[in-house]
Biotite code that builds the C-alpha atoms (Angstrom):
import biotite.structure as struc

atoms = struc.array([
    struc.Atom([0.000, 0.000, 0.000], chain_id="A", res_id=1, res_name="MET", atom_name="CA", element="C"),
    struc.Atom([1.354, 3.393, -0.996], chain_id="A", res_id=2, res_name="GLU", atom_name="CA", element="C"),
    struc.Atom([1.983, 5.911, 1.749], chain_id="A", res_id=3, res_name="LYS", atom_name="CA", element="C"),
    struc.Atom([3.295, 8.627, -0.580], chain_id="A", res_id=4, res_name="LEU", atom_name="CA", element="C"),
    struc.Atom([2.361, 9.794, -4.034], chain_id="A", res_id=5, res_name="LYS", atom_name="CA", element="C"),
    struc.Atom([5.014, 11.644, -6.038], chain_id="A", res_id=6, res_name="LEU", atom_name="CA", element="C"),
    struc.Atom([4.769, 14.346, -8.678], chain_id="A", res_id=7, res_name="ASN", atom_name="CA", element="C"),
    struc.Atom([8.240, 13.796, -10.109], chain_id="A", res_id=8, res_name="ILE", atom_name="CA", element="C"),
    struc.Atom([7.857, 16.510, -12.759], chain_id="A", res_id=9, res_name="SER", atom_name="CA", element="C"),
    struc.Atom([8.062, 19.141, -9.992], chain_id="A", res_id=10, res_name="ARG", atom_name="CA", element="C"),
    struc.Atom([11.362, 17.870, -8.561], chain_id="A", res_id=11, res_name="CYS", atom_name="CA", element="C"),
    struc.Atom([14.373, 20.133, -9.076], chain_id="A", res_id=12, res_name="LYS", atom_name="CA", element="C"),
    struc.Atom([16.890, 17.775, -7.522], chain_id="A", res_id=13, res_name="GLY", atom_name="CA", element="C"),
    struc.Atom([17.587, 19.437, -4.184], chain_id="A", res_id=14, res_name="CYS", atom_name="CA", element="C"),
    struc.Atom([17.184, 16.055, -2.436], chain_id="A", res_id=15, res_name="TYR", atom_name="CA", element="C"),
    struc.Atom([16.300, 17.702, 0.876], chain_id="A", res_id=16, res_name="LEU", atom_name="CA", element="C"),
    struc.Atom([13.687, 14.979, 1.262], chain_id="A", res_id=17, res_name="CYS", atom_name="CA", element="C"),
    struc.Atom([16.392, 12.332, 1.466], chain_id="A", res_id=18, res_name="MET", atom_name="CA", element="C"),
    struc.Atom([18.156, 14.153, 4.289], chain_id="A", res_id=19, res_name="SER", atom_name="CA", element="C"),
    struc.Atom([15.071, 14.223, 6.531], chain_id="A", res_id=20, res_name="VAL", atom_name="CA", element="C"),
    struc.Atom([13.669, 10.738, 5.908], chain_id="A", res_id=21, res_name="CYS", atom_name="CA", element="C"),
    struc.Atom([14.038, 8.860, 9.225], chain_id="A", res_id=22, res_name="PRO", atom_name="CA", element="C"),
    struc.Atom([13.872, 5.432, 7.588], chain_id="A", res_id=23, res_name="THR", atom_name="CA", element="C"),
    struc.Atom([15.998, 6.251, 4.506], chain_id="A", res_id=24, res_name="LYS", atom_name="CA", element="C"),
    struc.Atom([13.079, 5.228, 2.276], chain_id="A", res_id=25, res_name="ALA", atom_name="CA", element="C"),
    struc.Atom([13.905, 7.877, -0.360], chain_id="A", res_id=26, res_name="ILE", atom_name="CA", element="C"),
    struc.Atom([16.720, 7.337, -2.830], chain_id="A", res_id=27, res_name="SER", atom_name="CA", element="C"),
    struc.Atom([17.862, 8.552, -6.235], chain_id="A", res_id=28, res_name="ILE", atom_name="CA", element="C"),
    struc.Atom([16.766, 6.428, -9.181], chain_id="A", res_id=29, res_name="SER", atom_name="CA", element="C"),
    struc.Atom([18.473, 5.919, -12.536], chain_id="A", res_id=30, res_name="ASP", atom_name="CA", element="C"),
    struc.Atom([15.799, 7.940, -14.362], chain_id="A", res_id=31, res_name="HIS", atom_name="CA", element="C"),
    struc.Atom([15.964, 11.639, -15.235], chain_id="A", res_id=32, res_name="VAL", atom_name="CA", element="C"),
    struc.Atom([12.882, 13.896, -15.180], chain_id="A", res_id=33, res_name="ASN", atom_name="CA", element="C"),
    struc.Atom([11.917, 16.442, -17.855], chain_id="A", res_id=34, res_name="LYS", atom_name="CA", element="C"),
    struc.Atom([13.938, 19.137, -16.087], chain_id="A", res_id=35, res_name="LYS", atom_name="CA", element="C"),
    struc.Atom([17.080, 16.988, -16.328], chain_id="A", res_id=36, res_name="GLY", atom_name="CA", element="C"),
    struc.Atom([17.322, 16.009, -12.660], chain_id="A", res_id=37, res_name="TYR", atom_name="CA", element="C"),
    struc.Atom([17.772, 12.474, -11.392], chain_id="A", res_id=38, res_name="ALA", atom_name="CA", element="C"),
    struc.Atom([14.401, 11.305, -10.077], chain_id="A", res_id=39, res_name="GLU", atom_name="CA", element="C"),
    struc.Atom([13.807, 10.205, -6.541], chain_id="A", res_id=40, res_name="ILE", atom_name="CA", element="C"),
    struc.Atom([12.081, 6.976, -5.651], chain_id="A", res_id=41, res_name="GLN", atom_name="CA", element="C"),
    struc.Atom([10.365, 5.825, -2.475], chain_id="A", res_id=42, res_name="VAL", atom_name="CA", element="C"),
    struc.Atom([10.627, 2.353, -0.985], chain_id="A", res_id=43, res_name="ASP", atom_name="CA", element="C"),
    struc.Atom([7.028, 1.999, 0.200], chain_id="A", res_id=44, res_name="GLN", atom_name="CA", element="C"),
    struc.Atom([8.053, -0.894, 2.470], chain_id="A", res_id=45, res_name="GLU", atom_name="CA", element="C"),
    struc.Atom([10.423, 1.353, 4.445], chain_id="A", res_id=46, res_name="LYS", atom_name="CA", element="C"),
    struc.Atom([8.167, 4.428, 4.395], chain_id="A", res_id=47, res_name="CYS", atom_name="CA", element="C"),
    struc.Atom([6.250, 5.056, 7.621], chain_id="A", res_id=48, res_name="VAL", atom_name="CA", element="C"),
    struc.Atom([4.179, 7.954, 6.238], chain_id="A", res_id=49, res_name="GLY", atom_name="CA", element="C"),
    struc.Atom([5.591, 10.482, 8.710], chain_id="A", res_id=50, res_name="CYS", atom_name="CA", element="C"),
    struc.Atom([5.369, 13.404, 6.253], chain_id="A", res_id=51, res_name="GLY", atom_name="CA", element="C"),
    struc.Atom([8.895, 14.737, 6.876], chain_id="A", res_id=52, res_name="SER", atom_name="CA", element="C"),
    struc.Atom([9.606, 14.782, 3.140], chain_id="A", res_id=53, res_name="CYS", atom_name="CA", element="C"),
    struc.Atom([6.307, 16.565, 2.474], chain_id="A", res_id=54, res_name="TYR", atom_name="CA", element="C"),
    struc.Atom([7.140, 19.311, 4.979], chain_id="A", res_id=55, res_name="ARG", atom_name="CA", element="C"),
    struc.Atom([10.722, 19.731, 3.739], chain_id="A", res_id=56, res_name="MET", atom_name="CA", element="C"),
    struc.Atom([10.096, 19.748, -0.024], chain_id="A", res_id=57, res_name="CYS", atom_name="CA", element="C"),
    struc.Atom([9.994, 23.301, -1.447], chain_id="A", res_id=58, res_name="PRO", atom_name="CA", element="C"),
    struc.Atom([8.442, 22.071, -4.708], chain_id="A", res_id=59, res_name="ASP", atom_name="CA", element="C"),
    struc.Atom([5.432, 20.090, -3.453], chain_id="A", res_id=60, res_name="TYR", atom_name="CA", element="C"),
    struc.Atom([6.627, 16.810, -4.949], chain_id="A", res_id=61, res_name="VAL", atom_name="CA", element="C"),
    struc.Atom([5.034, 14.677, -2.203], chain_id="A", res_id=62, res_name="PHE", atom_name="CA", element="C"),
    struc.Atom([1.458, 13.882, -1.264], chain_id="A", res_id=63, res_name="GLU", atom_name="CA", element="C"),
    struc.Atom([0.969, 11.849, 1.927], chain_id="A", res_id=64, res_name="VAL", atom_name="CA", element="C"),
    struc.Atom([-1.863, 9.360, 1.495], chain_id="A", res_id=65, res_name="LEU", atom_name="CA", element="C"),
])
């Protein structure tokens, strides 16, 4: 079950979300978004739905479900 929904097209590659994730569920994938930044990915198994990434992201990439 998904705990986060991502809007990858908004990501500008600051990766602040990775620095605040307490379970290290967010990582950089091998894909590049339309802006040319490496996309992030979320391991839904590790994610606890705490919302830290949502609060930290300046570009509203995350939606907590």
